[in-house]
KOLLO-314130 format. One line per field, with one value per atom (N, C-alpha, C, O): residue number from 1; y negated, z, x negated; residue in three letters. Coordinates in steps of 0.02 Angstrom, whole numbers. Layout:
i = c(NUM, ...) .
c2 = c(Y, ...) .
c3 = c(Z, ...) .
c1 = c(X, ...) .
aa = c(ala, ...) .
This chain:
i = c(1, 1, 1, 1, 2, 2, 2, 2, 3, 3, 3, 3, 4, 4, 4, 4, 5, 5, 5, 5, 6, 6, 6, 6, 7, 7, 7, 7, 8, 8, 8, 8, 9, 9, 9, 9, 10, 10, 10, 10, 11, 11, 11, 11, 12, 12, 12, 12, 13, 13, 13, 13, 14, 14, 14, 14, 15, 15, 15, 15, 16, 16, 16, 16, 17, 17, 17, 17, 18, 18, 18, 18, 19, 19, 19, 19, 20, 20, 20, 20, 21, 21, 21, 21, 22, 22, 22, 22, 23, 23, 23, 23, 24, 24, 24, 24, 25, 25, 25, 25, 26, 26, 26, 26, 27, 27, 27, 27, 28, 28, 28, 28, 29, 29, 29, 29, 30, 30, 30, 30, 31, 31, 31, 31, 32, 32, 32, 32, 33, 33, 33, 33, 34, 34, 34, 34, 35, 35, 35, 35, 36, 36, 36, 36, 37, 37, 37, 37, 38, 38, 38, 38, 39, 39, 39, 39, 40, 40, 40, 40, 41, 41, 41, 41, 42, 42, 42, 42, 43, 43, 43, 43, 44, 44, 44, 44, 45, 45, 45, 45, 46, 46, 46, 46, 47, 47, 47, 47, 48, 48, 48, 48, 49, 49, 49, 49, 50, 50, 50, 50, 51, 51, 51, 51, 52, 52, 52, 52, 53, 53, 53, 53, 54, 54, 54, 54, 55, 55, 55, 55, 56, 56, 56, 56, 57, 57, 57, 57, 58, 58, 58, 58, 59, 59, 59, 59, 60, 60, 60, 60, 61, 61, 61, 61, 62, 62, 62, 62, 63, 63, 63, 63, 64, 64, 64, 64, 65, 65, 65, 65, 66, 66, 66, 66, 67, 67, 67, 67, 68, 68, 68, 68, 69, 69, 69, 69, 70, 70, 70, 70, 71, 71, 71, 71, 72, 72, 72, 72, 73, 73, 73, 73, 74, 74, 74, 74, 75, 75, 75, 75, 76, 76, 76, 76, 77, 77, 77, 77, 78, 78, 78, 78, 79, 79, 79, 79, 80, 80, 80, 80, 81, 81, 81, 81, 82, 82, 82, 82, 83, 83, 83, 83, 84, 84, 84, 84, 85, 85, 85, 85, 86, 86, 86, 86, 87, 87, 87, 87, 88, 88, 88, 88, 89, 89, 89, 89, 90, 90, 90, 90, 91, 91, 91, 91, 92, 92, 92, 92, 93, 93, 93, 93, 94, 94, 94, 94, 95, 95, 95, 95, 96, 96, 96, 96, 97, 97, 97, 97, 98, 98, 98, 98, 99, 99, 99, 99, 100, 100, 100, 100, 101, 101, 101, 101, 102, 102, 102, 102, 103, 103, 103, 103, 104, 104, 104, 104, 105, 105, 105, 105, 106, 106, 106, 106, 107, 107, 107, 107, 108, 108, 108, 108, 109, 109, 109, 109, 110, 110, 110, 110, 111, 111, 111, 111, 112, 112, 112, 112, 113, 113, 113, 113, 114, 114, 114, 114, 115, 115, 115, 115, 116, 116, 116, 116, 117, 117, 117, 117, 118, 118, 118, 118, 119, 119, 119, 119, 120, 120, 120, 120, 121, 121, 121, 121, 122, 122, 122, 122, 123, 123, 123, 123, 124, 124, 124, 124, 125, 125, 125, 125, 126, 126, 126, 126, 127, 127, 127, 127, 128, 128, 128, 128, 129, 129, 129, 129, 130, 130, 130, 130, 131, 131, 131, 131, 132, 132, 132, 132, 133, 133, 133, 133, 134, 134, 134, 134, 135, 135, 135, 135, 136, 136, 136, 136, 137, 137, 137, 137, 138, 138, 138, 138, 139, 139, 139, 139, 140, 140, 140, 140, 141, 141, 141, 141, 142, 142, 142, 142, 143, 143, 143, 143, 144, 144, 144, 144, 145, 145, 145, 145, 146, 146, 146, 146, 147, 147, 147, 147, 148, 148, 148, 148, 149, 149, 149, 149, 150, 150, 150, 150, 151, 151, 151, 151, 152, 152, 152, 152, 153, 153, 153, 153, 154, 154, 154, 154, 155, 155, 155, 155, 156, 156, 156, 156, 157, 157, 157, 157) .
c2 = c(59, 0, -62, -65, -110, -172, -229, -229, -276, -334, -386, -399, -414, -464, -531, -544, -575, -640, -687, -737, -672, -714, -705, -745, -653, -640, -675, -667, -714, -750, -711, -692, -698, -665, -718, -753, -723, -776, -756, -708, -794, -785, -809, -858, -775, -795, -859, -875, -894, -952, -937, -887, -980, -972, -970, -935, -1007, -1009, -941, -930, -897, -832, -780, -728, -793, -741, -713, -652, -755, -730, -688, -637, -709, -672, -605, -561, -598, -536, -480, -421, -497, -446, -394, -334, -414, -362, -316, -257, -342, -300, -250, -193, -272, -227, -172, -113, -190, -140, -89, -29, -113, -68, -22, 37, -48, -8, 48, 105, 30, 79, 135, 193, 117, 167, 212, 273, 182, 222, 272, 330, 249, 292, 349, 405, 334, 386, 442, 500, 423, 472, 522, 578, 503, 549, 576, 603, 568, 599, 558, 585, 495, 452, 420, 410, 405, 375, 302, 270, 276, 206, 162, 166, 119, 76, 3, -40, -14, -83, -129, -181, -110, -153, -164, -221, -111, -116, -164, -205, -158, -200, -273, -317, -286, -356, -386, -445, -347, -371, -385, -436, -341, -350, -412, -450, -423, -483, -546, -593, -548, -607, -617, -673, -562, -565, -593, -637, -568, -592, -666, -702, -688, -759, -802, -855, -779, -818, -822, -873, -771, -768, -791, -803, -797, -815, -756, -765, -696, -636, -622, -669, -561, -547, -528, -470, -577, -565, -595, -655, -550, -570, -553, -501, -599, -586, -593, -627, -560, -567, -600, -578, -652, -688, -695, -708, -686, -698, -761, -757, -818, -881, -890, -889, -900, -908, -843, -841, -790, -725, -683, -672, -660, -615, -546, -521, -514, -448, -397, -338, -419, -372, -405, -466, -362, -387, -337, -278, -361, -320, -352, -413, -311, -337, -299, -238, -336, -309, -359, -418, -337, -382, -346, -285, -385, -357, -356, -408, -296, -289, -291, -274, -313, -311, -240, -191, -234, -169, -138, -87, -168, -142, -154, -203, -110, -121, -189, -211, -221, -287, -282, -236, -330, -332, -287, -276, -259, -212, -236, -259, -231, -249, -185, -141, -181, -121, -137, -190, -92, -100, -83, -38, -120, -107, -100, -102, -90, -76, -120, -179, -89, -123, -100, -41, -148, -131, -176, -235, -145, -182, -157, -96, -203, -184, -138, -148, -88, -38, -67, -43, -119, -146, -184, -205, -193, -227, -180, -203, -117, -69, -55, -69, -29, -12, -74, -71, -129, -191, -216, -272, -176, -196, -243, -270, -251, -300, -276, -316, -213, -189, -194, -213, -177, -182, -255, -268, -301, -372, -395, -433, -373, -393, -364, -397, -301, -271, -308, -323, -324, -361, -429, -450, -464, -529, -524, -563, -476, -467, -448, -475, -401, -381, -440, -451, -478, -537, -586, -612, -599, -647, -624, -663, -561, -535, -530, -547, -509, -505, -576, -586, -625, -694, -720, -763, -693, -712, -680, -697, -632, -600, -530, -500, -504, -436, -386, -395, -335, -284, -226, -199, -207, -149, -167, -208, -137, -137, -63, -23, -45, 24, 28, -15, 79, 89, 162, 205, 176, 245, 249, 199, 307, 317, 384, 433, 384, 447, 495, 477, 556, 605, 621, 644, 608, 621, 561, 565, 506, 445, 446, 413, 485, 497, 433, 423, 388, 326, 284, 255, 279, 240, 271, 235, 336, 370, 357, 345, 360, 346, 274, 262, 226, 156, 144, 111, 171, 161, 192, 163, 252, 285, 244, 247, 206, 165, 103, 69, 87, 26, 37, -10, 99, 113, 127, 129, 137, 152, 223, 267, 233, 300, 327, 294, 385, 415, 481, 526, 487, 549, 569, 537, 620, 638, 580, 563, 551, 494, 428, 376, 429, 368, 339, 376, 273, 237, 186, 153, 178, 127, 93, 125, 26, -14, -48, -73, -50, -86, -146, -144, -200, -261, -245, -214, -265, -251, -284, -339, -251, -276, -346, -386, -360, -425, -483, -541, -468, -522, -522, -558, -484, -482, -543, -564, -573, -630, -611, -555, -658, -645, -646, -636) .
c3 = c(0, 0, 0, 38, -42, -44, -23, -40, 14, 37, -19, -49, -33, -86, -55, -39, -45, -13, -55, -30, -120, -163, -153, -178, -117, -104, -40, 12, -45, 13, 40, 3, 105, 139, 182, 221, 174, 208, 214, 183, 254, 256, 190, 161, 166, 104, 114, 170, 60, 60, 14, -22, 17, -27, -100, -140, -117, -187, -210, -270, -163, -181, -198, -226, -182, -188, -258, -266, -309, -378, -398, -432, -378, -396, -359, -379, -305, -266, -302, -293, -344, -375, -416, -409, -460, -498, -452, -467, -397, -350, -315, -305, -297, -267, -316, -298, -379, -430, -438, -444, -437, -443, -382, -389, -323, -262, -267, -251, -290, -296, -344, -331, -400, -448, -417, -427, -380, -345, -298, -295, -260, -211, -245, -221, -302, -339, -361, -361, -380, -403, -349, -364, -286, -232, -198, -143, -233, -210, -161, -131, -154, -108, -145, -206, -110, -142, -160, -136, -204, -225, -165, -139, -145, -86, -104, -60, -168, -191, -151, -127, -145, -110, -38, -13, -4, 65, 72, 117, 27, 29, 18, 53, -29, -43, 15, 31, 47, 106, 162, 196, 172, 223, 209, 255, 146, 128, 145, 173, 127, 141, 217, 242, 253, 326, 357, 400, 335, 361, 346, 388, 287, 270, 315, 338, 328, 369, 441, 474, 467, 538, 553, 611, 501, 512, 533, 556, 527, 545, 491, 459, 479, 435, 365, 350, 321, 250, 229, 218, 223, 210, 137, 112, 104, 35, 29, 69, -22, -41, -110, -155, -118, -181, -208, -171, -274, -310, -351, -405, -326, -356, -345, -288, -398, -393, -403, -395, -419, -433, -370, -336, -354, -297, -318, -372, -275, -291, -239, -245, -186, -134, -86, -83, -49, 3, 59, 51, 116, 174, 206, 214, 224, 255, 320, 320, 375, 439, 469, 475, 487, 513, 565, 566, 607, 658, 628, 620, 611, 584, 640, 697, 625, 676, 703, 665, 769, 800, 819, 854, 798, 817, 892, 919, 926, 997, 1009, 968, 1064, 1081, 1082, 1111, 1050, 1049, 998, 999, 952, 903, 832, 816, 790, 720, 679, 698, 625, 582, 516, 487, 493, 430, 371, 375, 316, 256, 195, 139, 204, 147, 142, 160, 117, 102, 32, 15, -9, -78, -100, -85, -135, -168, -240, -252, -287, -358, -370, -339, -413, -423, -437, -410, -478, -495, -437, -442, -382, -323, -263, -210, -272, -217, -201, -242, -142, -117, -107, -113, -91, -77, -6, 12, 33, 102, 108, 162, 54, 55, 100, 139, 95, 138, 212, 253, 228, 298, 321, 378, 279, 298, 308, 355, 265, 274, 339, 375, 354, 417, 478, 523, 479, 536, 543, 598, 486, 488, 516, 560, 492, 514, 588, 625, 609, 680, 725, 774, 708, 748, 751, 804, 693, 689, 732, 770, 726, 762, 837, 877, 857, 928, 958, 1015, 919, 942, 950, 992, 909, 915, 976, 994, 1007, 1067, 1057, 1104, 997, 986, 1022, 1024, 1050, 1088, 1042, 1050, 995, 952, 879, 863, 836, 764, 745, 758, 714, 696, 620, 591, 590, 519, 502, 546, 439, 415, 356, 321, 347, 291, 258, 292, 193, 157, 173, 169, 191, 210, 155, 168, 92, 36, 21, -23, 56, 44, 88, 139, 66, 106, 117, 171, 67, 75, 131, 171, 132, 184, 253, 302, 257, 322, 348, 408, 304, 324, 349, 401, 311, 330, 397, 441, 405, 467, 526, 580, 517, 571, 596, 655, 551, 570, 609, 636, 612, 646, 719, 754, 742, 811, 821, 878, 767, 772, 797, 787, 828, 845, 784, 758, 759, 702, 724, 746, 718, 736, 675, 660, 639, 577, 528, 511, 507, 461, 497, 465, 563, 602, 628, 654, 621, 642, 695, 687, 747, 797, 820, 838, 819, 847, 909, 907, 963, 1023, 1033, 1020, 1055, 1068, 1120, 1171, 1106, 1155, 1222, 1225, 1275, 1343, 1353, 1390, 1322, 1332, 1304, 1323, 1259, 1230, 1259, 1233, 1311, 1343, 1386, 1420, 1387, 1430, 1503, 1522, 1544, 1616, 1651, 1712) .
c1 = c(-43, 0, -45, -93, -28, -65, -19, 40, -46, -8, -7, -58, 51, 58, 76, 134, 26, 40, 82, 108, 91, 131, 206, 246, 226, 296, 317, 286, 370, 397, 456, 501, 456, 511, 546, 514, 613, 650, 723, 745, 760, 833, 862, 838, 912, 945, 985, 1004, 996, 1039, 1099, 1099, 1148, 1206, 1185, 1216, 1133, 1109, 1081, 1075, 1064, 1036, 1089, 1073, 1151, 1203, 1210, 1214, 1211, 1218, 1158, 1166, 1098, 1038, 1033, 996, 1072, 1072, 1108, 1092, 1158, 1200, 1162, 1176, 1115, 1078, 1037, 1029, 1012, 974, 1020, 1002, 1080, 1129, 1147, 1150, 1159, 1175, 1118, 1131, 1056, 999, 994, 978, 1008, 1008, 1060, 1046, 1120, 1174, 1153, 1165, 1122, 1098, 1044, 1045, 997, 946, 978, 959, 1028, 1061, 1100, 1100, 1131, 1168, 1120, 1139, 1059, 1010, 991, 969, 998, 982, 1045, 1043, 1103, 1165, 1206, 1252, 1190, 1228, 1287, 1283, 1342, 1401, 1389, 1342, 1432, 1429, 1447, 1502, 1400, 1411, 1413, 1406, 1424, 1420, 1467, 1446, 1531, 1579, 1558, 1560, 1537, 1515, 1455, 1453, 1407, 1347, 1365, 1339, 1409, 1427, 1466, 1458, 1509, 1545, 1495, 1500, 1447, 1397, 1355, 1339, 1337, 1298, 1337, 1309, 1400, 1441, 1448, 1443, 1459, 1465, 1401, 1404, 1343, 1279, 1269, 1242, 1289, 1283, 1327, 1306, 1387, 1434, 1413, 1425, 1381, 1364, 1293, 1275, 1251, 1181, 1139, 1082, 1166, 1128, 1076, 1052, 1059, 1002, 1023, 1038, 1024, 1022, 955, 948, 907, 837, 822, 842, 788, 768, 692, 660, 666, 596, 596, 632, 556, 556, 485, 437, 480, 418, 432, 462, 412, 432, 506, 529, 543, 616, 654, 715, 619, 651, 656, 606, 717, 726, 703, 720, 663, 636, 655, 638, 689, 710, 759, 764, 795, 840, 846, 830, 868, 884, 946, 948, 995, 1056, 1069, 1076, 1072, 1093, 1142, 1126, 1202, 1253, 1297, 1300, 1330, 1375, 1445, 1477, 1469, 1535, 1587, 1571, 1648, 1700, 1707, 1708, 1710, 1715, 1649, 1648, 1593, 1528, 1518, 1544, 1483, 1470, 1437, 1397, 1455, 1426, 1350, 1321, 1318, 1245, 1214, 1153, 1254, 1228, 1241, 1296, 1191, 1194, 1186, 1147, 1223, 1221, 1187, 1199, 1145, 1111, 1156, 1198, 1146, 1186, 1142, 1166, 1078, 1036, 974, 975, 922, 859, 840, 843, 819, 801, 744, 742, 696, 642, 639, 640, 636, 632, 572, 519, 580, 527, 457, 408, 454, 388, 355, 297, 391, 364, 355, 335, 367, 361, 287, 243, 275, 208, 165, 104, 197, 161, 177, 157, 212, 227, 287, 299, 325, 380, 437, 464, 457, 511, 492, 533, 430, 407, 409, 430, 389, 391, 463, 477, 509, 579, 607, 644, 589, 612, 586, 624, 521, 493, 527, 543, 536, 568, 639, 658, 677, 746, 750, 790, 707, 708, 692, 726, 641, 623, 681, 698, 711, 767, 826, 854, 845, 903, 890, 934, 831, 816, 813, 834, 789, 790, 862, 875, 908, 978, 1011, 1067, 976, 1003, 1030, 1056, 1025, 1049, 1004, 943, 1034, 998, 977, 922, 1019, 1007, 1019, 1062, 979, 991, 997, 952, 1053, 1067, 1077, 1109, 1050, 1059, 1062, 1064, 1062, 1061, 1013, 1002, 985, 940, 959, 974, 958, 970, 914, 855, 931, 880, 831, 776, 850, 805, 760, 716, 770, 730, 668, 664, 619, 559, 518, 489, 516, 479, 509, 473, 575, 608, 598, 586, 603, 593, 523, 514, 473, 404, 397, 367, 424, 421, 455, 427, 514, 553, 518, 515, 491, 455, 396, 379, 365, 306, 326, 283, 391, 412, 431, 448, 428, 446, 520, 543, 556, 628, 638, 596, 696, 718, 754, 799, 736, 770, 799, 763, 866, 901, 942, 992, 921, 954, 945, 889, 1000, 996, 1009, 1010, 1018, 1032, 966, 924, 960, 900, 921, 973, 882, 897, 833, 784, 834, 781, 809, 866, 772, 793, 748, 688, 778, 740, 686, 701, 624, 571, 586, 613, 567, 580, 550, 579, 494, 462, 504, 492, 552, 592, 663, 706, 675, 741, 750, 702, 810, 821, 815, 830, 792, 784, 851, 854) .
aa = c(unk, unk, unk, unk, unk, unk, unk, unk, unk, unk, unk, unk, unk, unk, unk, unk, unk, unk, unk, unk, unk, unk, unk, unk, unk, unk, unk, unk, unk, unk, unk, unk, unk, unk, unk, unk, unk, unk, unk, unk, unk, unk, unk, unk, unk, unk, unk, unk, unk, unk, unk, unk, unk, unk, unk, unk, unk, unk, unk, unk, unk, unk, unk, unk, unk, unk, unk, unk, unk, unk, unk, unk, unk, unk, unk, unk, unk, unk, unk, unk, unk, unk, unk, unk, unk, unk, unk, unk, unk, unk, unk, unk, unk, unk, unk, unk, unk, unk, unk, unk, unk, unk, unk, unk, unk, unk, unk, unk, unk, unk, unk, unk, unk, unk, unk, unk, unk, unk, unk, unk, unk, unk, unk, unk, unk, unk, unk, unk, unk, unk, unk, unk, unk, unk, unk, unk, unk, unk, unk, unk, unk, unk, unk, unk, unk, unk, unk, unk, unk, unk, unk, unk, unk, unk, unk, unk, unk, unk, unk, unk, unk, unk, unk, unk, unk, unk, unk, unk, unk, unk, unk, unk, unk, unk, unk, unk, unk, unk, unk, unk, unk, unk, unk, unk, unk, unk, unk, unk, unk, unk, unk, unk, unk, unk, unk, unk, unk, unk, unk, unk, unk, unk, unk, unk, unk, unk, unk, unk, unk, unk, unk, unk, unk, unk, unk, unk, unk, unk, unk, unk, unk, unk, unk, unk, unk, unk, unk, unk, unk, unk, unk, unk, unk, unk, unk, unk, unk, unk, unk, unk, unk, unk, unk, unk, unk, unk, unk, unk, unk, unk, unk, unk, unk, unk, unk, unk, unk, unk, unk, unk, unk, unk, unk, unk, unk, unk, unk, unk, unk, unk, unk, unk, unk, unk, unk, unk, unk, unk, unk, unk, unk, unk, unk, unk, unk, unk, unk, unk, unk, unk, unk, unk, unk, unk, unk, unk, unk, unk, unk, unk, unk, unk, unk, unk, unk, unk, unk, unk, unk, unk, unk, unk, unk, unk, unk, unk, unk, unk, unk, unk, unk, unk, unk, unk, unk, unk, unk, unk, unk, unk, unk, unk, unk, unk, unk, unk, unk, unk, unk, unk, unk, unk, unk, unk, unk, unk, unk, unk, unk, unk, unk, unk, unk, unk, unk, unk, unk, unk, unk, unk, unk, unk, unk, unk, unk, unk, unk, unk, unk, unk, unk, unk, unk, unk, unk, unk, unk, unk, unk, unk, unk, unk, unk, unk, unk, unk, unk, unk, unk, unk, unk, unk, unk, unk, unk, unk, unk, unk, unk, unk, unk, unk, unk, unk, unk, unk, unk, unk, unk, unk, unk, unk, unk, unk, unk, unk, unk, unk, unk, unk, unk, unk, unk, unk, unk, unk, unk, unk, unk, unk, unk, unk, unk, unk, unk, unk, unk, unk, unk, unk, unk, unk, unk, unk, unk, unk, unk, unk, unk, unk, unk, unk, unk, unk, unk, unk, unk, unk, unk, unk, unk, unk, unk, unk, unk, unk, unk, unk, unk, unk, unk, unk, unk, unk, unk, unk, unk, unk, unk, unk, unk, unk, unk, unk, unk, unk, unk, unk, unk, unk, unk, unk, unk, unk, unk, unk, unk, unk, unk, unk, unk, unk, unk, unk, unk, unk, unk, unk, unk, unk, unk, unk, unk, unk, unk, unk, unk, unk, unk, unk, unk, unk, unk, unk, unk, unk, unk, unk, unk, unk, unk, unk, unk, unk, unk, unk, unk, unk, unk, unk, unk, unk, unk, unk, unk, unk, unk, unk, unk, unk, unk, unk, unk, unk, unk, unk, unk, unk, unk, unk, unk, unk, unk, unk, unk, unk, unk, unk, unk, unk, unk, unk, unk, unk, unk, unk, unk, unk, unk, unk, unk, unk, unk, unk, unk, unk, unk, unk, unk, unk, unk, unk, unk, unk, unk, unk, unk, unk, unk, unk, unk, unk, unk, unk, unk, unk, unk, unk, unk, unk, unk, unk, unk, unk, unk, unk, unk, unk, unk, unk, unk, unk, unk, unk, unk, unk, unk, unk) .
């Protein structure tokens, strides 16, 4: 893996929403190839929810072009203090540059600073690259469920 300093990782803005659509479509196609169902509607709802709440809709940009996204948001009915993941995607030509890891670190820091206690997600069991990346972040992985807990040092007194 090589680090690419030219890629900017940041929270998405309203102006990014249209550019996000082709990335979501590419993610859905990648997931179908490994036997996962079409999640496009769910991802777009999660993206809008994250934008409205200020939670984690993180994008990676190469200049003005979006090359990746990560969405974690608190859906209605989620346990208090818990955010649910709705997908991470990096365009194929930008993979193996540490971009997904940077988006995850950015999102975790942002959400824990907002006061969230847990970030929970899921990973396709056939997605070995994602499982490797997630395992390196200190997450608990049980089957396809992933959980990150806010570090004790950042807990409010």
